[in-house]
VOGU-3710 file (C-alpha; in Angstrom, 3 decimals, decimal comma):
1> xxxxxxxxxx> -85,252/-53,781/-54,604  -82,728/-51,510/-55,714  -81,649/-51,283/-52,251  -80,767/-54,389/-51,901  -79,133/-54,283/-54,886  -77,253/-51,305/-53,155  -76,738/-53,490/-49,522  -75,629/-56,530/-51,643  -72,801/-53,652/-53,710  -71,925/-52,238/-50,713
11> xxxxxxxxxx> -71,364/-55,998/-49,006  -69,275/-57,144/-52,449  -67,220/-53,809/-51,922  -66,254/-54,380/-48,717  -65,306/-57,993/-48,685  -63,147/-57,330/-51,685  -61,781/-54,390/-49,994  -61,059/-56,971/-46,668  -59,393/-59,420/-49,177  -57,500/-56,925/-50,779
21> xxxxxxxxxx> -55,919/-55,676/-47,454  -55,311/-59,256/-46,403  -53,349/-60,244/-49,433  -51,666/-57,296/-49,685  -50,661/-57,518/-46,013  -49,714/-61,492/-47,147  -47,605/-60,281/-50,136  -45,855/-57,042/-48,634  -42,456/-58,105/-47,868  -40,892/-55,514/-45,424
31> xxxxxxxxxx> -37,610/-55,009/-46,683  -34,921/-53,203/-45,163  -33,954/-49,593/-47,125  -29,925/-49,649/-46,912  -28,170/-46,286/-47,740  -25,680/-47,264/-50,703  -22,426/-46,551/-50,047  -19,869/-44,807/-52,079  -16,638/-46,726/-51,960  -16,975/-49,954/-52,540
41> xxxxxxxxxx> -13,216/-52,101/-52,264  -12,124/-55,853/-51,489  -9,623/-56,747/-49,104  -6,702/-58,175/-50,699  -6,628/-62,662/-49,918  -4,828/-64,204/-52,843  -7,205/-63,913/-55,599  -6,547/-61,755/-58,797  -10,027/-59,954/-60,312  -10,562/-62,798/-62,844
51> xxxxxxxxxx> -10,213/-65,527/-60,651  -12,586/-63,574/-57,981  -15,273/-62,568/-60,731  -15,076/-66,297/-62,134  -15,802/-67,562/-58,427  -18,573/-65,008/-58,265  -20,080/-66,879/-61,888  -19,132/-70,313/-61,904  -22,395/-72,268/-63,283  -22,312/-75,305/-60,983
61> xxxxxxxxxx> -25,773/-76,179/-62,902  -28,470/-75,106/-60,568  -31,880/-73,922/-60,939  -32,413/-72,431/-57,386  -35,906/-71,356/-58,546  -37,139/-73,819/-61,167  -37,524/-71,016/-63,589  -35,462/-69,952/-66,270  -32,726/-66,440/-66,658  -35,260/-65,074/-69,235
71> xxxxxxxxxx> -38,485/-65,433/-67,064  -36,330/-64,015/-63,561  -35,458/-60,723/-64,984  -39,505/-60,657/-66,985  -40,874/-60,748/-63,374  -42,349/-57,909/-60,961  -41,657/-57,630/-57,630  -44,588/-58,903/-55,693  -47,447/-56,182/-55,399  -50,994/-56,208/-55,964
81> xxxxxxxxxx> -50,350/-53,152/-58,545  -52,011/-52,528/-61,391  -49,168/-51,416/-62,777  -45,493/-51,910/-62,769  -43,866/-52,289/-59,507  -40,460/-52,330/-60,802  -38,586/-55,615/-61,834  -37,392/-58,559/-59,395  -34,237/-58,383/-60,608  -33,456/-54,820/-59,965
91> xxxxxxxxxx> -30,486/-54,647/-58,262  -31,508/-52,326/-55,663  -34,950/-54,298/-54,802  -32,219/-57,528/-54,653  -29,512/-55,527/-52,634  -32,050/-55,476/-49,866  -32,111/-58,849/-49,410  -28,605/-58,941/-49,246  -27,367/-59,844/-52,537  -24,839/-58,038/-53,695
101> xxxxxxxxxx> -24,215/-55,804/-57,012  -21,113/-55,716/-58,231  -20,337/-52,097/-58,964  -18,167/-52,573/-62,309  -20,913/-54,382/-64,094  -23,958/-52,178/-64,036  -27,154/-52,143/-63,317  -27,846/-55,379/-65,666  -26,153/-57,759/-64,180  -27,419/-60,097/-61,598
111> xxxxxxxxxx> -25,692/-59,356/-58,525  -22,611/-62,114/-56,956  -23,303/-65,737/-56,631  -26,231/-65,607/-59,641  -25,369/-67,548/-62,484  -26,878/-68,017/-65,635  -25,012/-69,922/-68,667  -26,470/-73,375/-68,975  -29,490/-74,811/-70,304  -32,719/-74,221/-68,491
121> xxxxxxxxxx> -34,472/-78,115/-67,323  -38,032/-78,770/-66,588  -38,844/-80,777/-63,345  -38,822/-83,635/-65,616  -35,521/-83,430/-67,013  -36,959/-81,748/-70,020  -35,116/-78,779/-71,862  -37,494/-75,612/-71,548  -38,084/-73,769/-74,900  -39,533/-70,414/-75,775
131> xxxxxxxxxx> -43,038/-70,709/-76,962  -42,432/-68,181/-79,551  -38,568/-68,769/-80,986  -38,627/-72,209/-79,910  -34,426/-71,177/-78,523  -33,337/-72,958/-75,327  -33,917/-71,190/-72,471  -31,043/-70,207/-70,473  -30,504/-72,159/-66,994  -30,538/-69,950/-63,553
141> xxxxxxxxxx> -29,215/-70,373/-59,788  -27,107/-69,790/-56,837  -23,264/-70,432/-57,071  -20,568/-70,829/-53,932  -20,379/-67,431/-54,099  -24,167/-66,506/-53,063  -23,664/-67,755/-49,428  -19,872/-67,280/-49,174  -19,197/-63,525/-50,124  -19,157/-61,222/-46,893
151> xxxxxxxxxx> -19,701/-57,666/-47,004  -19,885/-54,607/-44,034  -20,097/-50,992/-44,912  -17,950/-48,433/-42,934  -18,719/-44,431/-42,271  -19,954/-45,088/-46,072  -17,809/-47,524/-47,790  -18,407/-51,502/-48,519  -15,845/-53,772/-48,264  -16,278/-56,715/-49,791
161> xxxxxxxxxx> -14,651/-60,275/-48,001  -14,560/-63,111/-49,979  -15,105/-66,481/-49,023  -16,621/-65,288/-46,170  -20,028/-65,631/-44,960  -23,141/-63,793/-46,364  -25,518/-61,368/-44,910  -28,403/-62,702/-46,952  -31,738/-63,283/-46,447  -32,472/-66,048/-48,726
171> xxxxxxxxxx> -35,923/-67,602/-46,662  -37,279/-63,765/-47,139  -35,887/-63,933/-50,673  -37,582/-67,245/-51,513  -41,121/-65,694/-50,264  -40,599/-62,474/-52,711  -39,861/-64,927/-56,017  -43,199/-66,870/-54,674  -45,167/-63,918/-54,304  -44,378/-62,673/-57,229
181> xxxxxxxxxx> -44,995/-65,687/-59,548  -48,544/-65,603/-57,746  -49,076/-61,883/-58,450  -48,317/-62,737/-61,998  -50,949/-65,639/-62,168  -53,772/-63,286/-60,958  -53,332/-59,129/-61,048  -54,778/-58,259/-64,113  -51,967/-57,341/-66,668  -49,640/-58,691/-64,930
191> xxxxxxxxxx> -48,758/-62,085/-67,181  -49,382/-59,661/-70,378  -46,450/-57,607/-69,390  -44,663/-60,644/-68,049  -45,795/-62,367/-71,621  -43,541/-59,946/-73,681  -40,474/-59,792/-71,911  -40,250/-62,878/-72,110  -41,572/-63,852/-75,573  -40,595/-60,333/-76,854
201> xxxxxxxxxx> -43,857/-58,176/-78,419  -46,172/-59,287/-81,051  -45,850/-62,840/-79,967  -48,342/-65,059/-81,814  -51,521/-66,288/-79,416  -50,400/-69,860/-79,807  -47,472/-68,701/-78,097  -48,749/-67,125/-75,038  -50,816/-69,443/-74,578  -48,280/-72,389/-74,457
211> xxxxxxxxxx> -46,660/-69,720/-72,115  -49,216/-69,676/-69,396  -49,699/-73,491/-69,586  -45,364/-73,528/-68,779  -46,342/-70,889/-66,279  -49,452/-72,585/-64,404  -47,434/-75,451/-64,162  -44,572/-73,897/-62,466  -47,275/-72,327/-59,944  -48,749/-75,566/-59,704
221> xxxxxxxxxx> -45,305/-77,018/-58,680  -44,248/-73,948/-56,444  -47,619/-74,215/-54,502  -46,454/-77,985/-53,953  -43,830/-76,833/-52,371  -45,531/-74,304/-50,555  -47,938/-76,827/-48,364  -44,633/-78,596/-47,355  -43,241/-75,738/-46,165  -46,582/-74,743/-44,573
231> xxxxxxxxxx> -46,750/-78,618/-42,950  -43,875/-77,765/-40,986  -43,845/-74,100/-40,478  -45,005/-74,599/-36,310  -41,510/-76,139/-35,779  -39,581/-74,379/-38,484  -37,297/-70,940/-36,939  -36,882/-68,266/-39,074  -33,704/-68,296/-40,710  -33,283/-64,560/-41,292
241> xxxxxxxxxx> -30,149/-62,557/-42,494  -27,138/-64,217/-42,256  -28,628/-67,998/-41,781  -29,573/-71,125/-42,921  -30,383/-74,448/-42,206  -28,614/-75,531/-45,147  -28,414/-79,122/-44,451  -32,150/-79,748/-44,094  -32,943/-77,631/-47,078  -30,423/-79,798/-49,114
251> xxxxxxxxxx> -32,052/-82,772/-47,620  -35,855/-81,201/-47,768  -34,802/-80,654/-51,931  -33,600/-83,687/-52,539  -34,891/-86,349/-50,710  -38,577/-84,908/-50,956  -38,588/-82,807/-53,902  -36,385/-84,208/-56,443  -37,695/-87,609/-55,155  -41,203/-87,508/-56,095
261> xxxxxxxxxx> -43,390/-90,570/-55,972  -43,587/-92,252/-59,311  -46,818/-93,121/-59,680  -48,719/-89,401/-58,811  -44,945/-87,062/-59,164  -46,204/-85,578/-56,079  -43,023/-84,616/-53,241  -42,060/-87,184/-51,155  -43,381/-85,494/-48,294  -42,623/-87,594/-45,077
271> xxxxxxxxxx> -38,855/-87,033/-45,983  -39,331/-83,054/-46,073  -38,025/-81,618/-42,093  -39,203/-78,739/-40,350  -36,189/-76,368/-40,668  -35,149/-76,445/-36,578  -31,095/-75,801/-36,967  -30,207/-72,607/-39,221  -26,484/-71,900/-39,261  -24,494/-69,046/-39,974
281> xxxxxxxxxx> -22,654/-69,198/-43,433  -19,296/-70,683/-42,811  -16,383/-68,904/-43,722  -14,382/-71,150/-46,719  -10,680/-70,231/-46,388  -8,573/-72,908/-45,175  -11,149/-75,358/-45,675  -10,074/-77,630/-48,451  -7,026/-78,589/-46,165  -9,584/-79,789/-42,878
291> xxxxxxxxxx> -9,622/-83,681/-42,803  -13,970/-82,465/-41,865  -16,010/-79,850/-42,674  -19,800/-78,539/-42,020  -19,916/-77,265/-38,193  -20,454/-80,784/-36,752  -17,528/-82,128/-38,857  -19,644/-84,528/-40,624  -18,548/-84,280/-44,419  -14,862/-85,859/-45,320
301> xxxxxxxxxx> -14,385/-85,423/-48,980  -14,773/-81,927/-50,864  -16,794/-83,263/-53,893  -19,355/-84,676/-51,722  -19,811/-81,148/-49,972  -19,912/-78,980/-53,176  -22,161/-81,146/-55,089  -24,350/-81,441/-51,975  -24,304/-77,791/-52,169  -24,901/-78,097/-55,562
311> xxxxxxxxxx> -28,199/-80,340/-55,290  -29,419/-78,270/-52,535  -29,760/-74,918/-54,294  -31,263/-76,739/-57,069  -29,064/-78,543/-59,288  -31,509/-81,230/-60,832  -30,568/-85,361/-60,226  -33,076/-88,023/-61,698  -34,197/-90,375/-58,965  -37,879/-91,155/-60,255
321> xxxxxxxxxx> -37,269/-91,596/-64,358  -36,397/-95,372/-66,205  -33,896/-96,815/-64,447  -31,018/-96,305/-67,078  -31,658/-92,384/-66,522  -31,325/-92,847/-62,819  -28,582/-89,935/-61,240  -28,109/-88,356/-64,090  -27,986/-84,820/-63,198  -27,433/-81,119/-64,424
331> xxxxxxxxxx> -24,510/-81,063/-61,684  -21,544/-79,044/-63,560  -18,613/-81,817/-61,892  -15,993/-80,508/-63,535  -16,923/-76,718/-62,829  -17,212/-77,807/-58,736  -13,942/-79,388/-58,849  -12,158/-76,381/-60,362  -13,803/-74,112/-58,124  -11,817/-76,320/-55,012
341> xxxxxxxxxx> -8,967/-75,992/-56,679  -9,219/-72,243/-57,125  -10,341/-72,108/-53,373  -7,592/-74,203/-51,841  -4,290/-73,577/-53,800  -1,358/-76,380/-53,508  -0,723/-77,822/-50,674  -0,255/-75,142/-47,624  3,077/-75,433/-45,450  5,196/-73,690/-42,858
351> xxxxxxxxxx> 7,543/-71,713/-45,646  4,558/-69,863/-47,289  1,578/-70,408/-45,152  -2,373/-71,240/-46,910  -2,326/-70,477/-50,687  -5,595/-70,364/-52,965  -7,611/-68,173/-51,163  -6,473/-66,737/-47,813  -8,394/-65,130/-44,811  -8,526/-61,152/-44,821
361> xxxxxxxxxx> -6,341/-58,828/-43,058  -8,024/-56,143/-40,622  -7,981/-53,477/-43,379  -6,782/-50,250/-41,766  -6,914/-48,035/-44,266  -10,680/-48,237/-43,475  -11,199/-49,814/-39,577  -9,311/-48,021/-36,702  -5,678/-49,017/-36,591  -5,180/-51,947/-33,861
371> xxxxxxxxxx> -4,126/-51,087/-30,777  -0,319/-52,563/-30,158  -0,323/-53,082/-26,993  -3,418/-53,956/-26,035  -3,460/-56,931/-28,613  -0,030/-57,995/-27,149  -1,087/-58,283/-23,335  -4,343/-60,358/-25,806  -1,738/-62,817/-27,465  -1,148/-63,837/-24,298
381> xxxxxxxxxx> -4,201/-64,528/-23,038  -5,202/-66,280/-26,630  -2,115/-68,499/-25,922  -3,785/-69,244/-22,152  -7,097/-69,700/-23,322  -8,091/-70,311/-26,958  -4,738/-72,168/-27,781  -6,036/-75,284/-27,202  -8,688/-75,843/-28,990  -8,576/-73,187/-31,645
391> xxxxxxxxxx> -5,037/-74,500/-31,821  -1,812/-71,773/-32,657  -2,132/-68,550/-35,116  -1,586/-69,692/-38,758  1,696/-67,570/-39,243  2,502/-68,859/-35,790  5,167/-71,851/-36,784  4,026/-73,804/-34,435  0,539/-74,301/-35,687  2,510/-76,044/-38,606
401> xxxxxxxxxx> 4,056/-78,869/-36,754  0,592/-79,160/-34,136  -0,335/-83,232/-34,447  -3,438/-82,255/-35,833  -1,827/-82,465/-38,849  -1,802/-85,744/-40,917  0,849/-86,968/-42,246  0,719/-87,488/-46,035  -1,887/-89,985/-47,653  -1,035/-91,826/-50,361
411> xxxxxxxxxx> -1,130/-88,620/-52,959  0,866/-86,834/-50,590  -1,863/-84,543/-49,311  -1,527/-83,419/-45,975  -5,055/-82,265/-44,196  -5,501/-80,204/-40,395  -7,639/-82,550/-38,227  -9,247/-80,098/-36,565  -10,452/-80,543/-32,908  -13,525/-81,814/-32,134
421> xxxxxxxxxx> -14,908/-80,667/-28,590  -18,397/-82,801/-27,522  -21,518/-80,444/-27,186  -21,745/-81,708/-23,488  -18,247/-79,790/-22,618  -18,468/-76,494/-25,192  -22,296/-76,507/-24,714  -23,537/-74,507/-27,483  -26,893/-75,130/-28,788  -27,058/-78,407/-29,778
431> xxxxxxxxxx> -30,035/-78,442/-32,551  -27,617/-79,079/-35,670  -25,611/-81,643/-34,672  -28,504/-83,396/-32,775  -31,214/-82,844/-35,890  -28,575/-84,443/-38,655  -27,879/-87,245/-36,304  -31,254/-87,989/-35,619  -33,028/-87,275/-39,363  -34,381/-90,242/-41,157
441> xxxxxxxxxx> -35,062/-90,997/-44,862  -37,665/-93,045/-46,530  -35,983/-94,489/-50,054  -37,590/-96,556/-52,474  -35,484/-100,018/-52,980  -35,011/-99,164/-57,136  -32,702/-96,996/-55,790  -30,494/-99,214/-54,433  -30,223/-96,837/-51,306  -30,854/-98,017/-47,680
451> xxxxxxxxxx> -33,696/-95,953/-45,599  -32,474/-95,040/-42,700  -29,382/-91,955/-41,430  -29,872/-88,832/-43,198  -26,389/-88,404/-43,934  -25,294/-91,651/-44,742  -28,406/-91,752/-47,339  -27,038/-88,516/-49,097  -23,431/-89,720/-49,376  -24,508/-93,128/-50,580
461> xxxxxxxxxx> -26,949/-90,429/-53,442  -24,012/-88,335/-54,174  -21,757/-90,724/-55,108  -24,040/-92,353/-57,049  -24,992/-89,004/-59,258  -21,067/-87,697/-59,493  -19,894/-91,446/-60,630  -23,111/-90,929/-63,227  -21,569/-88,488/-64,014  -18,349/-89,554/-64,656
471> xxxxxxxxxx> -19,084/-92,490/-66,521  -21,038/-90,711/-69,237  -18,319/-88,707/-70,165  -16,935/-89,185/-73,469  -14,737/-90,870/-72,702  -15,372/-91,727/-69,204  -13,202/-90,384/-66,434  -10,826/-92,468/-66,004  -10,479/-93,496/-61,762  -7,214/-91,660/-60,933
481> xxxxxxxxxx> -8,466/-88,612/-62,334  -11,985/-89,287/-60,232  -9,703/-89,826/-57,127  -8,017/-85,928/-57,696  -11,589/-84,709/-58,391  -12,515/-85,893/-55,828  -10,290/-84,300/-53,653  -8,059/-87,464/-52,904  -10,451/-88,278/-49,760  -13,126/-90,935/-49,597
491> xxxxxxxxxx> -17,284/-90,244/-49,200  -17,050/-90,377/-45,436  -19,786/-89,102/-43,502  -20,772/-88,806/-39,748  -22,705/-87,073/-37,373  -21,270/-87,151/-33,672  -22,594/-84,694/-30,979  -19,675/-82,755/-31,783  -19,033/-79,007/-33,352  -15,607/-78,074/-35,036
501> xxxxxxxxxx> -13,209/-75,733/-33,190  -11,435/-74,227/-36,258  -8,442/-72,099/-36,751  -8,798/-68,239/-35,902  -7,215/-66,295/-38,966  -10,042/-64,048/-40,379  -12,485/-64,466/-37,823  -12,902/-60,265/-37,486  -14,522/-60,842/-40,824  -17,217/-63,472/-39,524
511> xxxxxxxxxx> -19,692/-62,175/-37,685  -22,286/-63,228/-35,870  -20,524/-66,133/-34,076  -20,854/-69,528/-33,008  -22,331/-71,680/-35,066  -25,851/-70,315/-35,381  -25,099/-66,449/-35,565  -26,709/-66,680/-31,956  -23,824/-63,907/-30,130  -23,672/-60,698/-32,056
521> xxxxxxxxxx> -19,883/-59,776/-31,671  -16,295/-61,224/-30,029  -17,261/-58,763/-27,193  -19,975/-60,604/-26,676  -18,881/-64,257/-27,045  -15,924/-63,728/-24,521  -18,703/-62,795/-22,026  -20,467/-64,498/-19,338  -24,229/-65,659/-21,033  -25,660/-63,496/-18,499
531> xxxxxxxxxx> -24,212/-60,494/-20,200  -25,182/-61,788/-23,908  -27,543/-59,983/-25,185  -31,153/-61,953/-24,794  -32,668/-60,257/-28,397  -30,556/-58,405/-31,211  -31,524/-57,850/-35,127  -29,343/-58,829/-37,511  -29,059/-56,870/-41,034  -27,491/-54,046/-40,510
541> xxxxxxxxxx> -24,226/-53,766/-42,630  -22,611/-51,448/-40,347  -19,262/-52,486/-39,134  -18,579/-52,154/-34,995  -14,908/-51,494/-35,193  -14,933/-51,475/-31,299  -16,609/-54,889/-29,945  -16,199/-56,920/-33,467  -19,314/-57,342/-35,235  -21,859/-55,589/-36,890
551> xxxxxxxxxx> -24,531/-53,375/-35,310  -27,485/-55,231/-34,314  -30,089/-52,408/-32,930  -33,600/-52,649/-34,662  -34,025/-51,594/-37,780  -37,096/-51,605/-39,806  -36,703/-55,191/-42,434  -33,936/-56,388/-39,948  -34,287/-59,902/-38,162  -35,043/-60,313/-34,556
561> xxxxxxxxxx> -32,869/-63,403/-32,917  -34,374/-64,256/-29,582  -31,916/-66,156/-27,999  -34,448/-68,256/-26,279  -35,255/-70,612/-28,433  -33,989/-74,286/-29,778  -31,371/-73,547/-33,005  -31,182/-70,230/-31,385  -29,356/-70,481/-28,039  -26,378/-68,423/-27,461
571> xxxxxxxxxx> -25,578/-70,550/-24,338  -21,872/-72,260/-24,089  -18,475/-71,623/-25,326  -18,444/-69,553/-21,973  -15,802/-67,848/-19,660  -16,985/-68,338/-16,110  -15,678/-69,011/-12,860  -16,577/-72,692/-11,808  -16,811/-75,499/-13,642  -20,171/-77,579/-15,658
581> xxxxxxxxxx> -21,512/-77,970/-19,550  -20,400/-75,001/-21,268  -17,965/-73,400/-19,344  -14,578/-73,621/-21,251  -11,992/-71,179/-18,873  -12,322/-68,791/-15,655  -14,330/-65,051/-15,974  -12,394/-63,275/-18,167  -12,733/-58,999/-16,976  -13,574/-56,633/-19,201
591> xxxxxxxxxx> -10,245/-55,389/-19,484  -8,974/-59,038/-21,090  -11,709/-58,966/-22,925  -10,661/-55,823/-24,596  -7,544/-57,051/-25,102  -8,211/-60,092/-27,016  -10,490/-58,956/-29,000  -7,844/-56,243/-29,798  -5,664/-59,641/-30,555  -8,288/-61,494/-32,649
601> xxx> -8,470/-58,208/-34,753  -4,858/-59,270/-35,931  -5,165/-62,812/-37,244
//
């Protein structure tokens, strides 16, 4: 009998060890270990420090992680350790995902792009209260700056690029939050430490019980989301550093999560799409003055673009409640409008150029000086090979007289209708444009939005949501003010099989290149496809001032990029002798490529 007990104990121990190892491997997130730069600087981009700081923290009404700020700073990093593994909100840990800590704000502040100011809401729209004190909990969510603030390092100096593409790994961070919640629920002693941080020492048993119930609800809702993601995992593409399938995520949040079944409150799984078209975070300087935005030029109105972004990162909208509550939202429409105003500035013109946030200039005090003679050669090459699509440089008076500038509208606003290039011509990866065009959603009759094309349905939903916000202000927002907040543009959407060729001011500060980030540097972009890297790694912050991009060698925690996968293709936009899809100009010699790269540094 004793022998049987010993054998059983050994078997149990073996099973436990195997299970422990399997779970530990699953929740272990390999992250880069970045050395901290000694000096941090900003490139002048026409914003004051106060404007910049407000942009970093402006609360759009989002709840990206579906938990309050007080919970987020109480959670620990995911691990099966019985002792504390460090806080999830630790600035060094968040830096490993690419989020930028503000050196002037100390370790206690969350990074650029995290806002915590409003009221936290449960998924049913009710106010989130602390079970011990009955105080309102604080919302926590991403801002514009989370995805549109760039950073690179060069020889132990860090440079922040406002409005540039972020080098973050949002997908990996989402997993870290999910695993942290899992560990808090199941690892012994962890929930007790969490409760002490949230409720304070000496909290009542009843308060702890209520907190546990709240936590179990969040865990259950998170599990439902994870099941949806697992259902499309085989068809999805890893986003990794510097990329996000933003439009798909917006659609999934709105049409699958927010649009839950009214009877079961379960997500609308038929509307949950695979992440098949990750894109490189776009730079946002100049963008307010484009007639159409998004890589495929699909959205006309600034409010539609920005309110959609807020919904995609967790702003609440009521799509399943009583009819008189439909389209009520946590979106702060006023703040979204103010963000756009600060970004845009006043009407640009030939005399003074773009206002608001301007593109960054090559920082010669940090990076090696531009070779003026080589850049002059590159300027002639740009005029011959690039200007036809990307227009003259914004510093050239000719830029302000191109026919792509539309006549002033009834409100005196003039917009740039940037060139749209057919995918059949430019030959770049078609996934972003094709998948938006082909996506359909199913919508209940009661919302007044017809099922069908995703883009049209999303536009109508956003319009109804923003109108509801305007109608419920005291007093209601007047029509002329609404028109101004909408950027004097209607809510048109489209889904062309085309990509934008925008002006290239500041392009040197926006690697990796092409809309999907499939080309690591400018030199590779000017090279034939056969000479471009077939695989490389994203996440390295060190700037390559010769080829103009990030360093791309393999390193622990980096994101491997395989260009053979649809969604990751590095085809097209090719300078190569001959003709055919994707060839946009003749083969450039290595010296010509170097000259053109040198010139692009000056834009």
